[in-house]
C-alpha positions, 0 to 999 in steps of 0.5 A: 348207519352212516348215510351218503346222498346216494344211500339217502336217495336209495332209501327214499326210493324204497318207500312206498307211494301210499300209506294207511292214512292220507298224506295230509294226516301223515304230513300234519303229524310230521310238521308237528314233530318238526315244530311247524317249519311251514308257519312263517312261509308265504305259500301259493298252492296248486292242484290239478291233473295236468299243467301244475308244473308249467303253471308253477314255473310261469309264476316262479319265473315271473316272481323272480323277475319282479325281484323276489326269492322264490321257492318251488316244490314240484313233482315228479322229477325227471332225472334227479330228486333234487329237482323237486326242491328249488330256490330261484333257479337253483336245485337243492344241493346234494349236501343240503338234500342229505342234511334235511333227509337226516332231519326228517329221518329222525321222526320216522319212528313216530310217523309212518311216511310215504315217499312224497310226505318225506320229500314235502317235509324236507322241503319245508325244513329247507324253506324255513332255513332259506326264508324265501319271499314266496313258496310255490307248492304243487300237490303230488296226487289228489288234493284234500288227501295230499301231504301238502293239504296239511298246510293251515295257511296260504296266500292263494290256491290254484287249480289247473286243468282237471281230467281223468287220471288215478281214477281208482283213488280220486274218483271215476267222474270229473265231478268227483275228481274236482271235489278231491282237487278242491280239497286244497281250498281254505276258508277265505283264501282266493282261488284261481281255476281253469274254467272249461265250462264242464262239471269240474269247474262247477264243482270248484265254483261251488266249493269256493262259494261254500268256503267264502273263497274269492274265485277267479275263473280263467275261461279256456274258450277266451284264450286266442293264440297263434303258433310259430315254429318256436313260440306262441303269441296269445291274448286273453280278457283280464282286468289285470292286463290291458291290451297286452299280447303274451308270448310263450317260448314253447310250441305247446298250445296247451301252455296258453291255459297254464300261462293264463292261470299264472298271469291271473294268479299273479294279478290276484296276488298283486291285489291281496299281497302287499309284497307283490302289489308294491313291486308290480311291473307288468313288463317284468311279469310278461318277461317272466312268462316269455322266458320260462323254461320247463323241461319235458313239456314240448321241449325241443331236443334238436331239429324236429325232435320234441319231448312231452310228458303227456301221460293221461288221455287229456294230456295226450289230447292236448299233445296231439293238438300241438302235433296237428298244428306243428308237424305239417310235413311227413314223416311223423313218428312217435316214441311211446312208453307208459307205466302200469296204472295209466289208461293206456288203451284210451291214450293209444286209441286217441293217438292212433285215431288222430291219424298224425303219425306214420309209425310208432316205436314202443319202449319199456321204461326201466322202472318197477311200474313199467308197462311191458312193451308187448302189452303196448304193442298189442294195443297199438296193433289193435288200432293201426296197420301202420308200422309198430317197432318194439325196442325194449331198451330206451336208449336203443328205441331213441336211437332207432326212432331218430334214425327214421328221419322226419319229425319225432315226438316222444310221449306217454310218461314223465319217466320216459321223458326223464330217461331221454333227457338224462341220455341227451344231457350225457350226450351233450357233455361228451 
């Protein structure tokens, strides 16, 4: 078969999400068959339930401002799978995507790869050829069982916020989920983690101690911020920054935690890595934090329209915190859509009980994992007497929700974010 970029993407989408063995086992076999493209890479590795993408993006942008070439491997993508593999501010091209797809395709007769494993191996080949100074890697799902956990070396581990998501795979308590996320730790490698003074933080600290990992907790309660109409200013206690005020070009209050994780991680890198240490300029780091743009995280799509990828109860809680502080004048509406395996009842109950919204628009994501609009409508009506409008088509739902006026927030799934962004991008090009 002769592949094009389009047929390669189609085949990738046809791969299952999970396999018989863990992603770490499958990817380890893949790396060996590909002659270990990862061995010469300087890797920064992130796990967590929420915040991985934003924390990675803060670090990515700051390292670029310091003058480095930086790879960034993230998931999921919003519009195109090329978004998952970046170098500096550029996505992998369609031509390169196809070339690395074909290289990984050659080993699939010897190892049974799932979608994420395949993309991870493509990224390792891409970075081997492009030789960035640093590569920032996000886990997909989990930690110790994730494809990225096949790595045998790294500079730094980072664990972002931990909450309930994918409990059928990761565990039904914060402690179990934290232990799985802490599976990315390697003996002696420093770890930076978010400390909300809960069971998750205790597990990470214990795992780090057992493995001899120097640990650097970022205490959530010590972050103090002030929100304006288009940014947040905040401060934090840190040995790396003295009397510094940090600014984020985003209205999401939850971004303080992610920025603080990135700032602390960069400070640790300056201590343990000569490359960052010798080029350290605090003003460049702060510029990187302030100018970071990460799509779909309280992203403005025009006046009073905001897009957020919150898709689990903790993400929704953080999203609502921002809405509460930001949208002070009614009416305020929510456009909502979700996928099947999420705890939708808990998310909807949290949304309704917040009392922040004057009405809701329900839509259905055009994806095989879509949750029927009728199911979501039933859940909303169980908790609220406010207007609940159903528009199964995402485009119709978005247009209708905008026509209601006032503030419009969009949340429930990163797949929904991707659909809306794709529509908005097309409108801008017309």
